[in-house]
N, C-alpha and C positions, 0 to 999 in steps of 0.2 A: 306733192314735191318732183316725183319725179317726171313729169310731165313738163314741168316747169323747166328742171335743168335739161333736159331734152331739146326744150324749145330754145334755150340760150346755147347750146350747143351747135344747134342746127342752125342759128343766127351767126354764131364764128364762124362755120364753114361756109356759108353763105358769102359774107365778108372776106375770107379767104379766095373762095373761087373769084369774087370779083375783082381782089387785089392781082391775081396770076394771070389775070386779062391784061393788066398793063404792061408796060413794059419796064421790067426789073432787072436788076444785074443777077449773075447766076447765082450768087451768094444767097441774095433776099430770095430767089425764088427756091432754092433749096431748103430755107428756113420756112418758108411757106407750106412748102409739100411735106415736110417732117412735121408741122404742127398740124396739120390737116390731118396725117396718118395718124396721130394721138387722138385727135378731134374724132375721127371716123373710130378708131375703137373702142371711146367712151361711148359714143353713138348708140352703137351696136350694143355696149353693155345696158346703157340704159333704155333700149328700146327693145333689145330681144331677149338676152342674159336674164337680166332680174325679173321681166314678166313671168319668163319660163319657169324661172327658180322660183317663185313668190306665187305661180299659179294669179297673175292678176289678171284681171278680165278688162277689156277695153271700155272705159267709160268717160262721163263728164270729169275732169279732174277737181278735186275739191280743196278748197282752203286748207293751210297746214296750221295746226293750233301751236299756239306759242311753245317752243320746249321741244315740240314732237320734230322738229327738224333735225336736231341732235339725234335723235332716237333711230330716226330711219338712217342717217349716215351713218352711225355705229353699227346698223344691220346690213345695212349695204357693205362696209367696209368687213366685216365677218363672211358673209356670203361670198363678196368676191374673193375671201383668202382661201373658204373651202373651194370654190370650183378652182379656183388656178391650182391648187394642191392636187385636186383630182386627176386634171388634165395633164400635169407635169407627172404625176405617178403611175400613169398608164403605161404598161408594158408595149412594148413595140413604138414602131414611129406614129405621130399624130399626122390626122389627114389637114387637107387644108382648112378646112372649116375647123376642127379641133385648133388648130393656128392662132385662127381669127378670133376663135371664143378665149383661149387662153390671153392672147392681146388685150381684149375687153375686157377678161377680169382683172388684169394686172391695172389697165386704166379707171377702172372702177375703184380697186384699192385706193389708189394714189390720187385719185379724185375724193373718195371719202376722207381720206387719211387727212389731208391738205385741207378739204374744207372744214373738218373737227379743228383742225389747228388754227386758222383764218379766217376761219369764217365768212371766205368768197368763193367756198365752192369749188376750189384749186384753180379758176380760171385763171388768176395771177399767175400760175406757173408755166402758163400757155406764152405770157409775154404778148408785147403790142405788134403788130405788122403793119408795113407801109399801106396806106389807103389813098 
């Protein structure tokens, strides 16, 4: 499931990059840049934070069993909340990498929370963009 969602996020980022190459208004460009930043955080969460936290080994993706998707999303939401809390409660200033990890954990939480509510994986919250 993670590989599928990560692939979808990367497709969205590629589409945004292609749209940014076009002639856009400043507002449209700013909106795309913000969406890309959200997607970049989610990509880091799905591709780096979760595999590290769950000690996942790279390998061939497997099909998700019916009903398992919701369980995985619930696990993502719990893991993301714990990671975000740990990063927020650390004493002293956060490093730039810790700031990226915090943004990724928050993006993961929002993604999983939205996906559990709308069954579309949270991608609806990123809206559409000019293409």
